[in-house]
MIZAPA-688945 format. One record per residue (C-alpha): residue in three letters; x, y, z. Coordinates in nm, 4 decimals, padded with zeros to 6 digits, always signed. Each point is the difference from the previous one (the first is absolute). Example, Ala and Ser with C-alpha at 12.3 -4.5 7.8 and 13.67 -1.06 7.14 Angstrom:
<nodes>
NODE|code|px|py|pz
NODE|Ala|+01.2300|-00.4500|+00.7800 .
NODE|Ser|+00.1370|+00.3440|-00.0660 .
</nodes>
This chain:
<nodes>
NODE|code|px|py|pz
NODE|Met|+20.1039|-13.9843|+00.5638 .
NODE|Ile|+00.2558|+00.1756|+00.2247 .
NODE|Ile|-00.2477|+00.2820|+00.0616 .
NODE|Gln|-00.2730|-00.2526|+00.0830 .
NODE|Val|+00.2220|-00.1776|+00.2564 .
NODE|Ala|+00.0984|+00.3338|+00.1527 .
NODE|Lys|-00.3664|+00.0964|+00.0419 .
NODE|Leu|-00.0861|-00.3315|+00.1628 .
NODE|Ser|+00.3008|+00.0334|+00.2321 .
NODE|Ala|-00.1252|+00.3435|+00.0995 .
NODE|Ile|-00.3362|-00.1528|+00.0933 .
NODE|Val|+00.1694|-00.2498|+00.2313 .
NODE|Ile|+00.2170|+00.2675|+00.1672 .
NODE|Ile|-00.2864|+00.2452|+00.0511 .
NODE|Thr|-00.2304|-00.2765|+00.1228 .
NODE|Ser|+00.2558|-00.0995|+00.2640 .
NODE|Ala|+00.0067|+00.3583|+00.1246 .
NODE|Phe|-00.3804|+00.0084|+00.0137 .
NODE|Leu|-00.0017|-00.3226|+00.2033 .
NODE|Ala|+00.2246|+00.1653|+00.2543 .
NODE|Ile|-00.2430|+00.2936|+00.0184 .
NODE|Gly|-00.2912|-00.2401|+00.0476 .
NODE|Glu|+00.1831|-00.1813|+00.2825 .
NODE|Thr|+00.0517|+00.3315|+00.1798 .
NODE|Val|-00.3668|+00.0955|-00.0328 .
NODE|Ile|-00.1145|-00.3376|+00.1327 .
NODE|Ala|+00.2352|+00.0186|+00.2976 .
NODE|Gln|-00.1436|+00.3393|+00.0877 .
NODE|Lys|-00.3676|-00.0810|-00.0533 .
NODE|Ala|-00.0388|-00.3630|+00.1123 .
NODE|Ser|+00.1883|-00.0307|+00.3246 .
NODE|His|-00.2630|-00.2294|+00.1524 .
NODE|Ala|-00.1620|-00.3034|-00.1622 .
NODE|Ser|-00.3512|+00.1153|+00.0981 .
NODE|Glu|+00.0326|+00.3368|-00.1748 .
NODE|Leu|-00.0857|+00.0905|-00.3539 .
NODE|Glu|+00.2946|-00.0223|-00.2335 .
NODE|Tyr|+00.0670|+00.2897|-00.2382 .
NODE|Ile|+00.2134|-00.0622|-00.3075 .
NODE|Val|+00.1031|+00.2808|-00.2331 .
NODE|Leu|+00.1416|-00.1548|-00.3139 .
NODE|Pro|+00.1538|+00.1956|-00.2868 .
NODE|Gly|+00.1123|-00.2000|-00.3000 .
NODE|Val|+00.1093|-00.0062|-00.3618 .
NODE|Phe|-00.0892|-00.2527|-00.2666 .
NODE|Arg|-00.0003|-00.0784|-00.3681 .
NODE|Ala|-00.2653|-00.1861|-00.2001 .
NODE|Pro|-00.0805|-00.0301|-00.3719 .
NODE|Glu|-00.3226|+00.1992|+00.0319 .
NODE|Thr|+00.1467|+00.2813|+00.2158 .
NODE|Gly|+00.3702|+00.0310|-00.0690 .
NODE|Phe|+00.1832|+00.1264|+00.3069 .
NODE|Gly|-00.2113|+00.1398|+00.2795 .
NODE|Ala|-00.0003|+00.0966|+00.3654 .
NODE|Gly|-00.2601|-00.0252|+00.2691 .
NODE|Leu|-00.0807|+00.0539|+00.3648 .
NODE|Gly|-00.2268|-00.2092|+00.2182 .
NODE|Leu|-00.1363|+00.0127|+00.3535 .
NODE|Phe|-00.1043|-00.3281|+00.1605 .
NODE|Ile|-00.1722|-00.0265|+00.3390 .
NODE|Leu|-00.0177|-00.3571|+00.1282 .
NODE|Ser|-00.1579|-00.1398|+00.3141 .
NODE|Pro|+00.1349|-00.3151|+00.1668 .
NODE|Pro|-00.2063|-00.3160|-00.0582 .
NODE|Pro|-00.1933|-00.1198|+00.3068 .
NODE|Gln|+00.1224|-00.2979|+00.1972 .
NODE|Gly|-00.1126|-00.3295|-00.1507 .
NODE|Ser|-00.0600|+00.1360|-00.3503 .
NODE|Arg|+00.1947|-00.0892|-00.3079 .
NODE|Gly|+00.3021|+00.2216|-00.0558 .
NODE|Ser|-00.0495|+00.3410|-00.1633 .
NODE|Gln|-00.3766|-00.0124|+00.0628 .
NODE|Gly|-00.0027|+00.3564|+00.1282 .
NODE|Asp|-00.1574|+00.3287|-00.1044 .
NODE|Ala|+00.1908|+00.2058|-00.2541 .
NODE|Phe|-00.0163|+00.3372|-00.1713 .
NODE|Lys|+00.2196|+00.0662|-00.3010 .
NODE|Ile|+00.0318|+00.3115|-00.2124 .
NODE|Gly|+00.2566|+00.0747|-00.2657 .
NODE|Ala|+00.0769|+00.1938|-00.3147 .
NODE|Ile|+00.2410|-00.0442|-00.2883 .
NODE|Tyr|+00.1283|+00.2173|-00.2823 .
NODE|Thr|+00.1903|-00.1334|-00.2999 .
NODE|Glu|+00.2226|+00.1193|-00.2802 .
NODE|Lys|-00.2996|-00.0441|-00.2347 .
NODE|Lys|-00.1823|+00.2665|+00.2065 .
NODE|Gln|-00.2371|-00.2521|+00.1532 .
NODE|Phe|-00.1475|+00.0863|+00.3395 .
NODE|Val|-00.1835|-00.2628|+00.2049 .
NODE|Met|-00.1397|+00.0229|+00.3530 .
NODE|Arg|-00.1296|-00.3091|+00.1822 .
NODE|Thr|-00.1629|-00.0616|+00.3378 .
NODE|Leu|-00.1000|-00.3225|+00.1728 .
NODE|Leu|-00.1781|-00.0559|+00.3318 .
NODE|Glu|-00.0324|-00.3492|+00.1479 .
NODE|Lys|-00.2049|-00.0526|+00.3134 .
NODE|Tyr|-00.0870|-00.3096|+00.2059 .
NODE|Val|-00.3111|+00.0080|+00.2196 .
NODE|Asn|-00.2262|-00.2409|+00.1886 .
NODE|Asp|+00.2877|-00.1776|+00.1722 .
NODE|His|+00.1848|-00.0146|-00.3351 .
NODE|Arg|-00.2802|-00.1989|-00.1662 .
NODE|Asp|-00.0851|+00.2847|-00.2393 .
NODE|His|+00.2514|+00.1595|-00.2342 .
NODE|Leu|-00.0682|+00.3337|-00.1727 .
NODE|Ser|+00.2249|+00.1382|-00.2716 .
NODE|Phe|-00.0378|+00.3359|-00.1737 .
NODE|Ser|+00.2303|+00.1359|-00.2686 .
NODE|Ala|-00.0066|+00.3217|-00.2028 .
NODE|Asn|+00.2365|+00.1080|-00.2768 .
NODE|Ala|+00.0461|+00.3016|-00.2266 .
NODE|Gln|+00.2347|+00.0540|-00.2909 .
NODE|Lys|+00.1194|+00.2123|-00.2862 .
NODE|Tyr|+00.1700|-00.2652|-00.2063 .
NODE|Pro|+00.1533|+00.0265|-00.3479 .
NODE|Asp|-00.0359|-00.3571|-00.1232 .
NODE|Ser|+00.0347|-00.2158|-00.3106 .
NODE|Phe|-00.2493|-00.2151|-00.1871 .
NODE|Phe|+00.1175|-00.2765|-00.2330 .
NODE|Gly|-00.3338|-00.1484|-00.1012 .
NODE|Val|-00.1941|-00.2918|+00.1423 .
NODE|Gly|+00.1079|-00.3630|+00.0280 .
NODE|Gly|+00.3152|-00.2016|+00.0336 .
NODE|Asn|+00.1387|+00.0867|-00.3441 .
NODE|Thr|+00.0624|+00.3733|+00.0423 .
NODE|Gln|+00.3161|+00.1509|-00.1484 .
NODE|Val|+00.2366|+00.2698|+00.1230 .
NODE|Lys|-00.0420|+00.1971|-00.3231 .
NODE|Asp|-00.3706|+00.0473|+00.0781 .
NODE|Glu|+00.0657|+00.1867|+00.3258 .
NODE|Glu|-00.2070|+00.3167|+00.0325 .
NODE|Lys|+00.0214|+00.2379|+00.2929 .
NODE|Tyr|-00.2841|+00.1653|+00.1868 .
NODE|Thr|-00.0553|+00.1656|+00.3376 .
NODE|Ser|-00.2367|-00.1414|+00.2617 .
NODE|Tyr|-00.1725|+00.2035|+00.2697 .
NODE|Ala|-00.1697|-00.2464|+00.2310 .
NODE|Trp|-00.1165|-00.0747|+00.3517 .
NODE|Asp|-00.1470|-00.3122|+00.1495 .
NODE|Ala|-00.1201|-00.1441|+00.3292 .
NODE|Gln|-00.0537|-00.3557|+00.1194 .
NODE|Leu|-00.1667|-00.1395|+00.3119 .
NODE|Arg|+00.0379|-00.3648|+00.1051 .
NODE|Tyr|-00.1572|-00.1841|+00.2936 .
NODE|Leu|+00.0667|-00.3543|+00.1201 .
NODE|His|-00.1597|-00.1883|+00.2892 .
NODE|Glu|+00.1649|-00.3038|+00.1561 .
NODE|Phe|-00.2502|-00.2871|-00.0025 .
NODE|Ala|+00.2591|-00.2594|+00.1017 .
NODE|Ser|+00.3626|+00.0131|+00.1067 .
NODE|Thr|+00.1223|+00.0122|-00.3617 .
NODE|Phe|-00.3125|+00.0838|-00.2039 .
NODE|Tyr|-00.1225|+00.3521|-00.0721 .
NODE|Ile|-00.2823|+00.1413|-00.2099 .
NODE|Gly|-00.1126|+00.3547|-00.0709 .
NODE|Gly|-00.0366|+00.2573|-00.2735 .
NODE|Gln|+00.1721|+00.2784|-00.1867 .
NODE|Gly|-00.0861|+00.3212|-00.1798 .
NODE|Val|+00.1964|+00.2113|-00.2470 .
NODE|Leu|-00.0320|+00.3453|-00.1543 .
NODE|Tyr|+00.2243|+00.1223|-00.2826 .
NODE|Asn|+00.0161|+00.3284|-00.1963 .
NODE|Glu|+00.2419|+00.0855|-00.2809 .
NODE|Arg|+00.0483|+00.2292|-00.2938 .
NODE|Ile|+00.2833|-00.0230|-00.2495 .
NODE|Thr|+00.1664|+00.2729|-00.2060 .
NODE|Asp|+00.2910|+00.0517|-00.2416 .
NODE|Leu|-00.1131|-00.2767|-00.2356 .
NODE|Asn|+00.1882|-00.0869|-00.3161 .
NODE|Pro|-00.2302|+00.1142|-00.2853 .
NODE|Arg|+00.0973|-00.3101|-00.2005 .
NODE|Gly|+00.0022|-00.2439|+00.2916 .
NODE|Phe|-00.2249|-00.2844|+00.1067 .
NODE|Leu|-00.1632|+00.2063|+00.2754 .
NODE|Thr|-00.1028|+00.2777|-00.2391 .
NODE|Lys|-00.1322|-00.2509|-00.2539 .
NODE|Lys|-00.1660|-00.1991|+00.2823 .
NODE|Thr|+00.1078|-00.3219|-00.1663 .
NODE|Asp|+00.2899|-00.2232|+00.1050 .
NODE|Gln|+00.2499|-00.1825|-00.2198 .
NODE|Asn|-00.2364|-00.3003|-00.0187 .
NODE|Gly|-00.2947|+00.2046|-00.1274 .
NODE|Gln|-00.1854|-00.0078|+00.3344 .
NODE|His|-00.1756|+00.3089|+00.1384 .
NODE|Ile|+00.1814|+00.1846|+00.2815 .
NODE|Tyr|-00.2165|+00.1348|+00.2813 .
NODE|Gly|+00.1121|+00.2643|+00.2478 .
NODE|Thr|+00.1494|+00.2736|-00.2159 .
NODE|Glu|-00.2641|+00.2473|+00.1220 .
NODE|Pro|-00.0142|+00.1001|+00.3690 .
NODE|Val|-00.0894|-00.3204|+00.1784 .
NODE|Arg|-00.1571|-00.0945|+00.3299 .
NODE|His|-00.0780|-00.3477|+00.1197 .
NODE|Ala|-00.1295|-00.1224|+00.3314 .
NODE|Gly|-00.0837|-00.3454|+00.1237 .
NODE|Phe|-00.0550|-00.2395|+00.2861 .
NODE|Gly|+00.0776|-00.3656|+00.0450 .
NODE|Ile|+00.0674|-00.2873|+00.2346 .
NODE|Leu|+00.3315|-00.1017|+00.1495 .
NODE|Ser|+00.1127|-00.3239|+00.1627 .
NODE|Arg|+00.3316|-00.1156|+00.1407 .
NODE|Ile|+00.1643|-00.3119|+00.1391 .
NODE|Asp|+00.3116|+00.0977|+00.1915 .
NODE|Thr|+00.2269|-00.2329|+00.1990 .
NODE|Arg|+00.3161|+00.2145|-00.0150 .
NODE|Asp|+00.1951|+00.0314|+00.3233 .
NODE|Asp|+00.0608|+00.3687|-00.0755 .
NODE|Leu|-00.1897|+00.2436|-00.2199 .
NODE|Gln|+00.3029|+00.2003|-00.1186 .
NODE|Asp|+00.2871|-00.2469|-00.0415 .
NODE|Pro|-00.1217|-00.3563|+00.0658 .
NODE|Asp|+00.2181|-00.3054|+00.0453 .
NODE|Arg|-00.2758|-00.2564|-00.0621 .
NODE|Gly|-00.3639|-00.0345|-00.0919 .
NODE|His|-00.2158|+00.0951|-00.2954 .
NODE|Phe|-00.2286|+00.2825|-00.1094 .
NODE|Ile|-00.2879|-00.0254|-00.2486 .
NODE|Glu|-00.2141|+00.3058|-00.0711 .
NODE|Met|-00.2918|+00.0051|-00.2421 .
NODE|Gly|-00.1940|+00.3122|-00.0852 .
NODE|Thr|-00.2507|+00.1440|-00.2439 .
NODE|Ile|-00.1020|+00.3565|-00.0850 .
NODE|Ala|-00.3030|+00.0916|-00.2114 .
NODE|Arg|+00.0034|+00.3461|-00.1538 .
NODE|Asn|-00.3122|+00.1354|-00.1684 .
NODE|Lys|-00.1755|+00.3241|-00.0805 .
NODE|Leu|-00.2465|-00.0418|+00.2873 .
NODE|Leu|+00.2970|+00.0522|+00.2335 .
NODE|Gly|+00.1207|+00.3100|-00.1842 .
NODE|Ser|+00.2409|-00.1750|-00.2342 .
NODE|Asp|+00.0444|+00.1044|-00.3611 .
NODE|Phe|+00.0567|-00.3625|-00.0989 .
NODE|Asp|-00.1532|-00.3370|+00.0756 .
NODE|Phe|+00.2615|-00.2667|+00.0716 .
NODE|Asn|+00.0784|-00.2651|+00.2572 .
NODE|Thr|+00.3310|-00.1064|+00.1490 .
NODE|Ala|+00.0958|-00.3269|+00.1668 .
NODE|Gln|+00.3409|-00.0573|+00.1571 .
NODE|Ile|+00.1820|-00.2819|+00.1763 .
NODE|Asp|+00.3235|+00.0587|+00.1912 .
NODE|Ala|+00.1627|-00.3196|+00.1339 .
NODE|Arg|+00.3271|-00.0068|+00.1970 .
NODE|Gly|+00.2013|-00.2614|+00.1840 .
NODE|Phe|+00.2983|+00.0089|+00.2367 .
NODE|Ile|+00.2190|-00.2997|+00.0827 .
NODE|Pro|+00.2938|+00.0094|+00.2481 .
NODE|Leu|+00.3105|-00.1785|-00.1281 .
NODE|Ser|+00.1930|-00.0002|+00.3301 .
NODE|Asp|-00.0668|-00.0178|+00.3744 .
NODE|Asn|+00.1630|+00.3294|+00.0942 .
NODE|Lys|-00.1778|+00.2778|+00.1861 .
NODE|Arg|+00.0016|+00.1906|-00.3300 .
NODE|Pro|-00.0089|-00.2864|-00.2505 .
NODE|Ile|+00.0835|+00.0006|-00.3664 .
NODE|Arg|-00.3390|-00.0254|-00.1663 .
NODE|Leu|-00.1674|-00.0529|-00.3326 .
NODE|Ala|-00.2794|+00.2429|-00.0907 .
NODE|Trp|-00.2297|-00.0188|-00.3022 .
NODE|Gln|-00.2981|+00.1912|-00.1360 .
NODE|Thr|-00.2493|-00.0517|-00.2822 .
NODE|Val|-00.2426|+00.2755|-00.1059 .
NODE|Val|-00.2986|-00.0443|-00.2316 .
NODE|Ile|-00.2088|+00.2993|-00.1146 .
NODE|Ser|-00.3035|-00.0082|-00.2298 .
NODE|His|-00.2029|+00.2965|-00.1317 .
NODE|Asp|-00.3343|-00.0402|-00.1775 .
NODE|Gly|-00.2125|+00.2682|-00.1645 .
NODE|Asn|+00.1443|+00.3275|-00.1310 .
NODE|Pro|+00.2871|+00.1092|+00.2245 .
NODE|Pro|+00.1862|+00.3240|-00.0831 .
NODE|Phe|+00.3635|-00.0521|-00.0937 .
NODE|Gln|+00.1128|+00.1377|+00.3389 .
NODE|Ala|-00.1797|-00.2892|+00.1750 .
NODE|Leu|+00.1436|-00.2772|-00.2172 .
NODE|Ala|+00.2245|-00.2353|+00.1965 .
NODE|Pro|+00.3588|+00.1332|-00.0280 .
NODE|Leu|+00.3078|-00.2207|+00.0088 .
NODE|Gly|+00.3222|+00.1256|+00.1573 .
NODE|Gly|+00.0867|+00.2511|+00.2680 .
NODE|Arg|+00.1659|-00.0293|+00.3392 .
NODE|Asp|-00.2139|-00.2898|+00.1298 .
NODE|Leu|-00.1619|-00.2176|-00.2660 .
NODE|Leu|+00.2743|-00.0587|-00.2587 .
NODE|Arg|+00.3091|+00.2045|+00.0809 .
NODE|Gly|+00.2118|+00.0806|-00.3031 .
NODE|Tyr|-00.2822|+00.1156|-00.2294 .
NODE|Phe|-00.1475|+00.3429|-00.0641 .
NODE|Leu|-00.3275|+00.0109|+00.1940 .
NODE|Gly|-00.2748|-00.0112|-00.2626 .
NODE|Arg|+00.2242|-00.0852|-00.2959 .
NODE|Tyr|-00.2238|-00.3068|-00.0277 .
NODE|Arg|-00.3640|+00.0350|+00.1068 .
NODE|Asp|-00.3238|-00.1790|-00.0860 .
NODE|Arg|-00.3203|-00.1530|+00.1383 .
NODE|Lys|+00.1679|-00.3178|+00.1270 .
NODE|Leu|+00.3236|-00.0309|+00.1975 .
NODE|Leu|+00.1952|-00.2948|+00.1361 .
NODE|Ser|+00.3290|+00.0512|+00.1833 .
NODE|Ser|+00.2178|-00.2060|+00.2355 .
NODE|Gln|+00.3190|+00.0772|+00.1891 .
NODE|Leu|+00.2345|-00.1871|+00.2286 .
NODE|Glu|+00.2510|+00.1311|+00.2550 .
NODE|Ile|+00.2655|-00.1542|+00.2207 .
NODE|Arg|+00.0372|+00.2280|+00.3035 .
NODE|Ile|+00.3268|-00.0337|+00.1914 .
NODE|Pro|+00.0469|+00.1777|+00.3364 .
NODE|His|+00.3393|+00.1334|+00.1125 .
NODE|Gly|-00.0084|+00.0719|+00.3713 .
NODE|Glu|-00.2873|+00.1788|+00.1713 .
NODE|Lys|-00.0628|+00.2779|-00.2501 .
NODE|Trp|+00.1539|-00.0708|-00.3392 .
NODE|Gly|-00.1046|-00.2440|-00.2693 .
NODE|Thr|+00.0222|-00.0736|-00.3712 .
NODE|Ala|-00.2397|-00.1463|-00.2536 .
NODE|Leu|+00.0174|-00.1693|-00.3399 .
NODE|Tyr|-00.3007|+00.0396|-00.2268 .
NODE|Val|-00.1456|-00.1572|-00.3166 .
NODE|Gly|-00.3407|+00.0532|-00.1538 .
NODE|Ala|-00.2115|-00.0174|-00.3140 .
NODE|Gly|-00.3266|+00.1528|-00.1082 .
NODE|Asn|-00.2286|+00.0734|-00.2914 .
NODE|Val|-00.3161|+00.1859|-00.0980 .
NODE|Ala|-00.2630|-00.0809|-00.2650 .
NODE|Arg|-00.3493|+00.0992|-00.1136 .
NODE|Asn|-00.1357|-00.3434|+00.0936 .
NODE|Trp|+00.1314|-00.3152|+00.1659 .
NODE|Lys|+00.0330|-00.1881|-00.3324 .
NODE|Ala|+00.2618|+00.2528|-00.1113 .
NODE|Met|+00.2075|-00.0510|+00.3188 .
NODE|Thr|+00.2629|-00.2200|-00.1678 .
NODE|Leu|+00.3017|-00.1261|+00.1933 .
NODE|Lys|+00.2542|+00.1091|-00.2637 .
NODE|Ser|-00.1092|+00.3630|+00.0306 .
NODE|Phe|+00.0753|+00.0281|+00.3748 .
NODE|Lys|+00.2545|+00.2658|+00.0959 .
NODE|Pro|+00.2830|-00.1109|+00.2332 .
NODE|Ala|+00.1626|+00.2138|+00.2693 .
NODE|Trp|+00.2816|-00.0525|+00.2478 .
NODE|Gly|+00.1992|+00.1951|+00.2542 .
NODE|Ala|+00.1522|+00.0291|+00.3468 .
NODE|Gly|-00.0282|+00.2379|+00.2883 .
NODE|Ala|+00.0927|+00.1054|+00.3523 .
NODE|Arg|-00.2255|+00.0241|+00.3037 .
NODE|Tyr|+00.0295|+00.2066|+00.3187 .
NODE|Arg|-00.2321|-00.0258|+00.3024 .
NODE|Ile|-00.0903|+00.3633|+00.0666 .
NODE|Ser|-00.2639|-00.0502|+00.2692 .
NODE|Ser|+00.0376|-00.1209|+00.3566 .
NODE|Thr|-00.3799|-00.0288|+00.0439 .
NODE|Gln|-00.1047|-00.1955|-00.3095 .
NODE|Lys|+00.1999|-00.2153|-00.2422 .
NODE|Val|+00.0197|+00.2722|-00.2626 .
NODE|Asn|+00.2895|-00.0097|-00.2460 .
NODE|Ile|+00.1432|+00.2484|-00.2419 .
NODE|Arg|+00.0819|-00.1781|-00.3234 .
NODE|Leu|+00.2306|+00.1011|-00.2804 .
NODE|Asp|-00.0452|-00.2236|-00.3059 .
NODE|Leu|+00.1811|-00.0083|-00.3325 .
NODE|Ala|-00.2106|-00.1774|-00.2630 .
NODE|Trp|+00.0206|-00.0818|-00.3686 .
NODE|Gly|-00.2585|-00.0970|-00.2597 .
NODE|Lys|+00.0183|-00.1376|-00.3514 .
NODE|Val|-00.0405|+00.3461|-00.1546 .
NODE|Thr|+00.1897|+00.1974|+00.2686 .
NODE|Pro|+00.3761|-00.0610|-00.0391 .
NODE|Asn|+00.0871|+00.2611|+00.2655 .
NODE|Pro|-00.0953|-00.0872|+00.3587 .
NODE|Ser|-00.2931|+00.1717|+00.1645 .
NODE|Ala|+00.0571|+00.1050|+00.3626 .
NODE|Tyr|-00.2924|-00.0047|+00.2406 .
NODE|Leu|+00.0259|+00.1477|+00.3494 .
NODE|Ser|-00.3130|-00.0381|+00.2098 .
NODE|Leu|-00.1397|-00.0892|+00.3387 .
NODE|Ala|-00.1234|-00.3573|+00.0612 .
NODE|Glu|+00.0462|-00.3136|-00.2062 .
NODE|Ala|-00.1492|-00.0316|-00.3485 .
NODE|Phe|-00.2323|-00.2694|+00.1375 .
</nodes>
């Protein structure tokens, strides 16, 4: 326990030093509000699925145009991390607004060498069933939204994913291709899936990065089939609903933020595509993918408290579950999570925060530390 506290203290100390570095870079690169803002952000973190890790990111942000909602500006982000489990991940994201900001294009591409763990499928997996494997994967996603009304958007999305896995346990579920419930596991051979779908959004938030008020509802579908070059035929539907309520009248008010996510897969998805619970955004405090299945339901609630112009804190509770079908999504099997964190406004162009969260789950007695850019939702 003493060692754990010492490690978490080290994260806080090192993060504070990195914030000072980031402030210096911003002062040098964004001396005028009309200029692009360059942020170089090193960082350290700890999570159940990675252990301790370090990363470096470059973020190029453009100021939002006059009259637009806050943080509605172009952005390019690229970063890489390496962890004590010898995981290497590189991510890029490009966001572009065109046609007088009525059209929004988003393109992301990721690549990884990622030693990972598989526990089986469903909400009843056990720690003793953990089996390790190594993932070599890359993916790309393109999203387009057109503003039909002031708060209503509709468009489409496309995805492409390639992965092969190695270092399988010869006696594990992945080698046997059967999970602990006797269901067939797809995706143990080299896998590729590609698909297209529709995307719609209702968005009344007053800011796209760190809103004080408003709501956000996004609904999307993706159909993957062999005609599109996919190795598997399966469909995905997802709903992401969020709300933000100010609890004071201050310039930076205390606010209540909530999110509910629903994911449904039909057909024969490979295990890599099954909806995973946990991670730095969806249900902090749980190993990402410890619980995964065709159906997912998760909700989380935060109270966000500002302290001055740049600092803030947050309190967090959440619960989530996965199941093969909706009938099996019983209330008593939901997994709770809770935690608290600190926020620091790193950007002078957009309302972008660095967040450091400590979170616990029912099966994770030691806190997980998440350091990342932007709010969880």
